[in-house]
C-alpha positions in Angstrom: 42.2 -24.9 -48.4 42.5 -28.6 -48.9 39.3 -30.7 -49.5 39.9 -32.5 -46.2 40.1 -29.3 -44.2 37.0 -28.0 -45.9 35.1 -31.2 -45.1 36.2 -31.0 -41.4 35.1 -27.4 -41.2 31.7 -28.2 -42.7 31.2 -31.0 -40.2 32.1 -28.8 -37.3 29.7 -26.1 -38.4 26.9 -28.6 -38.8 27.7 -30.0 -35.3 27.6 -26.5 -33.8 24.4 -25.7 -35.6 22.7 -28.9 -34.4 23.8 -28.3 -30.8 22.6 -24.7 -30.9 19.3 -25.8 -32.4 18.8 -28.4 -29.7 19.6 -25.8 -27.0 17.2 -23.3 -28.4 14.5 -25.9 -28.9 14.9 -26.9 -25.2 14.5 -23.3 -24.1 11.5 -22.9 -26.3 9.9 -26.0 -24.9 10.5 -24.6 -21.4 9.0 -21.3 -22.4 5.8 -22.7 -23.8 5.4 -25.6 -21.4 2.4 -25.2 -19.1 3.2 -24.4 -15.5 3.3 -27.3 -13.1 0.1 -27.9 -11.2 0.0 -26.3 -7.8 1.3 -28.3 -4.9 -1.0 -29.9 -2.4 -0.6 -31.4 1.0 -2.7 -33.7 3.1 -3.5 -32.9 6.8 -5.7 -34.2 9.5 -8.1 -31.7 11.1 -9.1 -31.8 14.8 -11.9 -34.3 14.2 -9.6 -36.7 12.5 -10.8 -36.0 8.9 -8.3 -36.0 6.1 -8.1 -32.7 4.2 -6.3 -31.9 1.0 -5.1 -28.3 0.9 -3.3 -26.3 -1.7 0.2 -24.9 -1.0 0.1 -22.0 -0.3 -3.4 -21.4 1.0 -4.5 -18.0 -0.4 -8.2 -17.7 0.1 -10.0 -18.6 3.3 -13.6 -18.5 4.5 -14.4 -18.7 8.2 -17.8 -20.1 9.4 -17.3 -19.4 13.1 -16.7 -16.2 15.0 -14.1 -17.9 17.2 -12.2 -19.0 14.0 -12.4 -15.5 12.6 -11.0 -14.0 15.8 -8.2 -16.6 15.8 -7.1 -15.6 12.2 -7.0 -12.0 13.1 -5.0 -12.8 16.3 -2.5 -14.6 14.2 -2.2 -11.6 11.8 -3.4 -13.7 8.9 -6.5 -11.7 8.1 -5.2 -11.0 4.6 -6.3 -14.5 3.7 -9.9 -14.0 4.7 -12.3 -13.5 1.8 -15.5 -14.1 3.7 -17.1 -14.9 7.1 -20.5 -15.2 8.7 -23.1 -12.6 9.8 -22.1 -13.2 13.4 -18.3 -12.6 13.0 -18.2 -9.3 14.8 -14.7 -9.1 16.3 -12.5 -7.4 15.6 -14.4 -4.5 13.9 -12.7 -5.2 10.6 -14.3 -8.6 10.4 -17.7 -7.0 10.1 -16.7 -5.5 6.8 -15.8 -8.8 5.1 -18.2 -10.4 2.5 -20.8 -12.3 4.4 -21.9 -15.9 3.6 -24.9 -16.1 6.0 -25.2 -17.8 9.4 -22.9 -20.3 11.0 -25.5 -23.1 10.8 -27.1 -22.1 7.5 -24.5 -20.5 5.3 -25.1 -19.8 1.6 -23.3 -22.5 -0.4 -23.7 -20.4 -3.5 -22.0 -17.4 -1.9 -19.2 -19.6 -0.6 -18.6 -21.1 -4.0 -18.7 -17.7 -5.6 -15.8 -16.5 -3.3 -13.6 -19.5 -4.5 -12.0 -20.4 -1.2 -9.0 -22.7 -0.9 -10.4 -23.9 2.4 -13.5 -23.2 4.6 -12.8 -23.3 8.3 -15.4 -24.6 10.7 -15.7 -25.5 14.4 -17.3 -28.8 15.4 -19.3 -27.3 18.4 -21.1 -24.8 16.2 -21.2 -25.7 12.5 -23.3 -28.6 11.1 -21.8 -31.8 9.6 -24.3 -31.4 6.8 -22.7 -28.1 5.8 -19.2 -29.8 5.7 -20.6 -32.7 3.6 -22.3 -30.3 1.2 -19.1 -28.3 0.7 -17.2 -31.5 0.1 -19.6 -32.5 -2.6 -18.9 -29.1 -4.3 -15.1 -29.9 -4.1 -14.4 -27.3 -1.5 -12.0 -28.3 1.3 -13.1 -27.9 4.9 -10.9 -27.9 8.0 -12.6 -28.4 11.4 -11.3 -27.2 14.8 -12.5 -28.8 18.0 -11.1 -27.3 21.2 -12.5 -28.3 24.6 -10.3 -26.5 27.1 -7.8 -23.6 27.2 -4.8 -25.8 26.3 -6.7 -27.1 23.3 -7.6 -23.5 22.3 -3.9 -22.7 22.2 -2.9 -25.8 20.3 -5.9 -25.4 17.9 -4.8 -21.8 17.0 -1.2 -23.0 16.6 -2.3 -25.8 14.2 -4.5 -23.3 12.3 -1.4 -21.1 11.7 0.4 -24.1 10.3 -2.2 -25.1 7.8 -2.5 -21.5 6.7 1.2 -21.4 6.0 2.6 -19.4 8.9 3.6 -21.7 11.7 5.9 -19.1 13.3 2.9 -16.9 13.9 1.2 -19.8 15.7 4.2 -20.5 17.8 4.6 -16.8 18.9 0.9 -16.5 19.8 1.0 -19.9 21.6 3.9 -18.8 23.7 2.3 -15.5 24.5 -0.9 -17.2 25.7 1.0 -19.7 27.7 2.9 -16.9 29.5 -0.4 -15.0 30.2 -1.9 -18.0 31.8 1.3 -18.9 33.7 1.4 -15.4 35.3 -2.3 -15.7 36.2 -2.0 -19.2 37.8 1.0 -17.9 39.8 -1.2 -15.2 41.3 -4.0 -17.7 42.0 -1.8 -20.3 43.6 -3.0 -21.3 47.0 -6.2 -19.4 46.7 -9.4 -21.5 47.4 -11.6 -21.5 44.2 -14.9 -19.6 44.3 -18.0 -21.6 43.7 -19.7 -20.2 40.6 -22.7 -20.7 38.4 -22.2 -19.7 34.9 -25.6 -18.5 33.5 -26.0 -19.1 29.8 -29.8 -18.4 29.9 -32.1 -17.6 32.8 -35.5 -18.9 31.6 -35.1 -21.7 31.4 -32.0 -21.8 33.4 -29.1 -23.2 31.3 -25.5 -23.5 32.5 -22.4 -25.2 31.2 -21.2 -28.8 31.7 -18.0 -29.9 33.2 -16.4 -30.9 29.9 -16.8 -27.5 28.2 -14.1 -25.0 27.6 -16.1 -22.5 29.6 -16.0 -24.7 32.7 -12.2 -25.0 32.1 -12.1 -21.2 31.8 -13.8 -20.9 35.2 -11.2 -23.2 36.7 -8.3 -21.1 35.2 -9.9 -18.0 36.7 -9.9 -19.4 40.2 -13.5 -20.7 40.3 -15.2 -24.0 40.1 -18.6 -24.6 38.4 -21.2 -25.9 40.8 -22.7 -27.8 37.9 -21.3 -31.3 37.5 -23.3 -32.3 34.4 -21.7 -34.2 31.6 -24.0 -32.4 29.1 -22.5 -29.4 27.5 -25.5 -27.1 28.0 -27.5 -28.6 30.9 -30.8 -27.2 32.0 -30.9 -26.7 35.8 -34.1 -26.6 37.9 -34.6 -23.7 40.3 -34.7 -26.3 43.2 -31.3 -27.6 42.1 -29.9 -24.1 41.8 -31.0 -23.2 45.3 -29.6 -26.5 46.7 -26.2 -25.7 45.1 -26.1 -22.1 46.4 -23.2 -20.7 44.3 -21.1 -17.9 45.7 -21.2 -16.0 42.5 -23.4 -15.8 39.4 -21.3 -15.3 36.2 -22.8 -13.7 33.1 -21.2 -13.0 29.7 -22.4 -9.8 28.0 -21.1 -6.7 26.3 -23.9 -4.8 28.1 -23.2 -4.9 31.8 -25.9 -2.3 32.6 -28.5 -4.6 31.0 -27.3 -7.5 33.1 -27.5 -5.4 36.2 -31.2 -4.6 35.5 -31.8 -8.3 34.8 -30.3 -9.3 38.1 -32.5 -6.8 39.9 -35.5 -8.5 38.2 -34.2 -11.9 39.2 -34.1 -10.9 42.8 -37.9 -10.7 42.7 -38.5 -14.1 41.1 -39.4 -17.2 43.1 -36.4 -19.4 43.5 -33.9 -16.8 42.5 -34.7 -14.7 45.6 -33.5 -17.7 47.7 -30.0 -17.4 46.4 -27.5 -15.7 48.7 -25.6 -14.6 45.6 -28.7 -12.7 44.4 -29.5 -11.3 47.8 -25.9 -10.0 48.1 -25.7 -9.0 44.4 -22.6 -11.2 44.0 -22.5 -11.5 40.3 -19.9 -10.8 37.7 -20.4 -9.6 34.1 -17.5 -10.3 31.8 -16.9 -10.0 28.1 -18.7 -12.3 25.7 -15.2 -13.4 24.7 -15.5 -16.1 27.3 -18.1 -17.8 25.0 -15.6 -18.1 22.1 -12.7 -20.6 22.1 -10.3 -18.1 20.6 -7.2 -16.2 22.0 -9.3 -13.4 23.4 -10.7 -16.1 25.9 -7.5 -15.8 27.9 -8.1 -12.1 28.5 -11.7 -12.8 29.6 -10.4 -15.4 32.1 -8.0 -12.9 33.6 -10.8 -10.4 33.8 -13.0 -12.9 35.6 -10.2 -13.7 38.1 -9.8 -10.0 38.9 -13.5 -9.9 39.8 -13.6 -13.1 41.8 -10.3 -12.4 43.7 -9.7 -8.6 43.6 -7.3 -8.8 46.5 -4.8 -10.6 44.2 -4.8 -7.7 41.8 -4.4 -4.6 44.0 -3.1 -2.5 41.1 -6.4 -2.7 39.2 -8.9 -4.1 41.8 -12.4 -3.0 41.3 -15.6 -3.8 43.2 -16.0 -7.6 43.6 -19.7 -7.4 43.0 -22.6 -5.1 43.3 -23.7 -4.3 46.8 -27.3 -5.0 47.7 -29.5 -1.9 48.2 -30.5 -1.5 51.9 -33.8 -3.1 52.7 -34.0 -5.1 49.6 -33.3 -8.6 50.8 
């Protein structure tokens, strides 16, 4: 082989070797390079706060029963790593690790569970709790629904921040359809005048800007209370003057409420209400107290009691009848 050919072959070998070494080196660098930091996105919660969330969200703590219910309704309960002592629906929620009460959660327990985000609701949780979590570097996202439409949109947005917007869209459409069918049944029916009783002593009802007042309206009722306060205290004199057609209670124990109403019938003031004399009261699920998807079922149940003639297939007694001689 001539010297020139040998020299060319040597140069070619060196070139191939260098190219291979560079390629292998690049692969090695890729293999040992640390993984890129997780992606984040910035969103605004329902109070207007800016929240920085990891993508995807994998660990969630709920500090409100309504938020816990919403997560289960969305089918995203696999993300829940903790909730409060009062998160009791569905039954599976009671088995999650507990972080204390909604207004006084254990910050130590929350930090121990390493959440990506803690979900709160403005009407229940304290701003101080949110601020304390922020100081610990824990993201918080707040919901703030005030009526049924906002409950739907709130749950829809919740699904989006948890990484499954399609689940939110499907649930939103389902709730819209449920309400549409109900409003079709109620169309043209005069609303019943109702007093929603939060507490009897002192008497506390709901204000006109609450989601419960909106729920009454969607059930074919109108609240006799016009207060702008969320939880106004009503005097017995005012209650008698208003003379509601129905008293509405929320409880999982209808038998207990029935006994309470019998006791109310003997109290001064209450015994002057026609609704008490005629036992025209309705007991519905405590779900009406929570701005979550189950609220729509409670609204339908209330409508069935207030307007049983519109639901002949499942109509039940409109209200308890008064015992003879007990007026």
